[in-house]
C-alpha positions as CSV (number, residue, x, y, z in Angstrom):
1,X,8.4,-2.1,-32.5
2,X,9.1,1.6,-32.6
3,X,10.8,2.7,-29.3
4,X,8.7,5.8,-29.0
5,X,5.6,3.6,-28.4
6,X,7.3,1.4,-25.8
7,X,6.2,3.3,-22.7
8,X,2.6,3.4,-23.9
9,X,2.7,-0.2,-24.7
10,X,3.9,-1.1,-21.2
11,X,1.1,0.9,-19.7
12,X,-1.4,-0.9,-21.9
13,X,-0.1,-4.3,-20.9
14,X,-0.2,-3.4,-17.2
15,X,-3.8,-2.2,-17.5
16,X,-4.8,-5.4,-19.3
17,X,-3.2,-7.4,-16.5
18,X,-4.6,-5.3,-13.6
19,X,-8.1,-4.4,-15.0
20,X,-9.7,-7.9,-14.7
21,X,-8.5,-8.1,-11.1
22,X,-10.0,-4.8,-10.2
23,X,-13.3,-5.8,-11.6
24,X,-13.2,-9.0,-9.7
25,X,-12.1,-7.3,-6.4
26,X,-15.0,-4.8,-6.7
27,X,-17.6,-7.5,-7.2
28,X,-16.3,-9.4,-4.1
29,X,-17.1,-6.6,-1.7
30,X,-19.0,-7.6,1.4
31,X,-20.6,-4.3,2.5
32,X,-24.1,-3.0,2.1
33,X,-23.5,0.7,2.5
34,X,-20.6,3.0,1.6
35,X,-20.1,4.2,5.2
36,X,-17.0,2.5,6.7
37,X,-18.9,1.7,9.9
38,X,-21.4,-0.4,7.9
39,X,-18.8,-2.8,6.4
40,X,-19.6,-6.4,7.3
41,X,-16.2,-7.9,8.1
42,X,-15.5,-11.6,8.3
43,X,-12.8,-13.0,10.5
44,X,-10.4,-13.4,7.5
45,X,-10.9,-9.8,6.4
46,X,-10.1,-8.2,9.7
47,X,-8.0,-9.2,12.6
48,X,-7.0,-7.1,15.6
49,X,-3.5,-6.9,17.0
50,X,-2.3,-4.8,19.8
51,X,-3.2,-1.2,18.9
52,X,-3.9,-1.7,15.2
53,X,-5.9,-3.9,12.9
54,X,-5.0,-6.1,9.9
55,X,-7.2,-5.8,6.9
56,X,-7.3,-7.5,3.5
57,X,-6.5,-5.5,0.4
58,X,-10.1,-5.9,-0.8
59,X,-11.5,-4.3,2.3
60,X,-8.7,-1.6,2.3
61,X,-9.5,-0.8,-1.3
62,X,-13.2,-0.2,-0.4
63,X,-12.4,2.0,2.5
64,X,-9.9,4.0,0.4
65,X,-12.8,5.1,-1.8
66,X,-14.0,7.3,1.1
67,X,-10.8,9.4,0.7
68,X,-10.5,10.1,4.4
69,X,-7.5,7.9,4.9
70,X,-3.8,8.7,5.3
71,X,-1.8,6.0,3.3
72,X,1.7,5.3,4.5
73,X,4.3,3.3,2.5
74,X,7.0,2.1,4.9
75,X,9.2,0.4,2.2
76,X,12.5,1.7,0.8
77,X,12.7,4.6,-1.7
78,X,13.7,2.1,-4.5
79,X,10.6,-0.1,-3.7
80,X,8.4,2.9,-3.7
81,X,9.7,4.1,-7.1
82,X,9.1,0.7,-8.6
83,X,5.3,1.0,-7.7
84,X,3.1,2.2,-4.9
85,X,-0.5,2.8,-3.9
86,X,-1.8,6.1,-5.3
87,X,-1.6,8.9,-2.8
88,X,0.7,7.0,-0.4
89,X,3.4,9.0,1.5
90,X,6.8,7.3,1.7
91,X,8.4,7.1,5.1
92,X,10.7,4.1,5.3
93,X,10.6,2.1,8.5
94,X,14.2,0.8,8.2
95,X,16.9,0.1,5.7
96,X,16.6,-3.1,3.7
97,X,19.8,-3.6,1.7
98,X,18.2,-6.5,-0.2
99,X,15.6,-4.2,-1.8
100,X,17.6,-0.9,-1.8
101,X,21.4,-0.5,-1.5
102,X,21.0,3.2,-0.3
103,X,21.5,3.4,3.4
104,X,19.2,6.1,4.9
105,X,20.2,7.9,8.1
106,X,18.2,7.3,11.2
107,X,16.6,10.8,10.8
108,X,15.1,9.6,7.5
109,X,13.3,6.6,9.0
110,X,9.8,6.4,10.5
111,X,10.8,6.2,14.2
112,X,12.2,9.8,13.8
113,X,9.6,11.1,11.4
114,X,6.3,10.2,13.3
115,X,5.7,14.0,13.4
116,X,5.1,13.9,9.6
117,X,1.9,11.9,10.2
118,X,-1.4,13.8,10.4
119,X,-1.9,15.8,13.6
120,X,-5.4,14.4,14.0
121,X,-4.8,11.1,15.8
122,X,-8.3,9.9,15.0
123,X,-7.7,9.8,11.2
124,X,-7.6,6.4,9.5
125,X,-4.0,5.4,8.8
126,X,-3.3,2.6,6.3
127,X,0.2,1.2,6.5
128,X,1.8,-1.2,4.0
129,X,5.2,-2.6,3.0
130,X,6.2,-5.4,0.6
131,X,4.7,-8.4,2.3
132,X,3.3,-7.3,5.7
133,X,6.1,-7.6,8.3
134,X,7.4,-4.1,8.2
135,X,3.9,-2.8,7.9
136,X,2.9,-4.6,11.1
137,X,5.9,-3.2,13.0
138,X,5.2,0.3,11.7
139,X,1.5,0.0,12.5
140,X,2.4,-0.9,16.1
141,X,4.8,2.0,16.3
142,X,2.1,4.4,15.0
143,X,-0.5,3.0,17.4
144,X,1.9,3.4,20.3
145,X,2.2,7.0,19.3
146,X,-1.5,7.5,20.1
147,X,-3.2,7.0,16.7
148,X,-6.5,5.2,17.2
149,X,-7.4,4.0,13.7
150,X,-4.3,2.2,12.4
151,X,-4.7,-0.5,9.7
152,X,-2.0,-2.8,8.4
153,X,-2.7,-4.1,4.9
154,X,-2.2,-7.9,5.2
155,X,0.4,-9.2,2.7
156,X,1.6,-5.7,1.8
157,X,1.7,-4.4,-1.7
158,X,2.4,-7.9,-3.0
159,X,-1.1,-9.0,-1.8
160,X,-2.6,-5.7,-3.0
161,X,-1.3,-6.3,-6.6
162,X,-2.3,-10.0,-6.5
163,X,-5.8,-8.9,-5.5
164,X,-6.1,-6.8,-8.6
165,X,-5.9,-3.4,-6.8
166,X,-4.3,-0.6,-8.8
167,X,-0.8,0.9,-8.2
168,X,1.1,3.9,-9.6
169,X,4.3,3.0,-11.4
170,X,6.9,4.5,-13.6
171,X,6.7,2.8,-17.1
172,X,10.4,3.4,-17.6
173,X,11.3,1.8,-14.3
174,X,8.9,-1.1,-15.0
175,X,10.3,-1.8,-18.5
176,X,13.9,-1.7,-17.0
177,X,12.9,-4.2,-14.3
178,X,10.7,-6.4,-16.4
179,X,11.8,-6.2,-20.1
180,X,10.7,-9.8,-20.8
181,X,7.1,-8.9,-20.0
182,X,6.8,-6.8,-23.2
């Protein structure tokens, strides 16, 4: 295969993998109107913790269509570069050497960058990490800072992707990490 077509081919493969899941995720919605307040949650879609709520990727995806949500990725810069939810702002919660060898200073981490969140503390804030643990910790930190509508995406981006929800990724980074998938 000609190398000039490799990035386009990688994108095509990714779309072929993700598109069926997106179609299925959209068909599984459990709301009757587009207004967030009208979504009919089930116990497995929505659980409340202290100060924030856990939501499934399917419900999060539906709420994101309203575009009145601040999306926060609390993973490491290397994880973010690999792939992230479109429109997400990266503010790492902590250093995770297993996922990123770069050691960020304390001033670059969420506890010292809360002031970079929207000033309106009533805005919906979606938080996610890789699998849900850092997201839960960050959600609690944000709720403790006075934000009233904080949501942790259960299972993090792993669950988001497995649910067929779209991500933004760099084809070059993808092919370097997953050359056998071509």
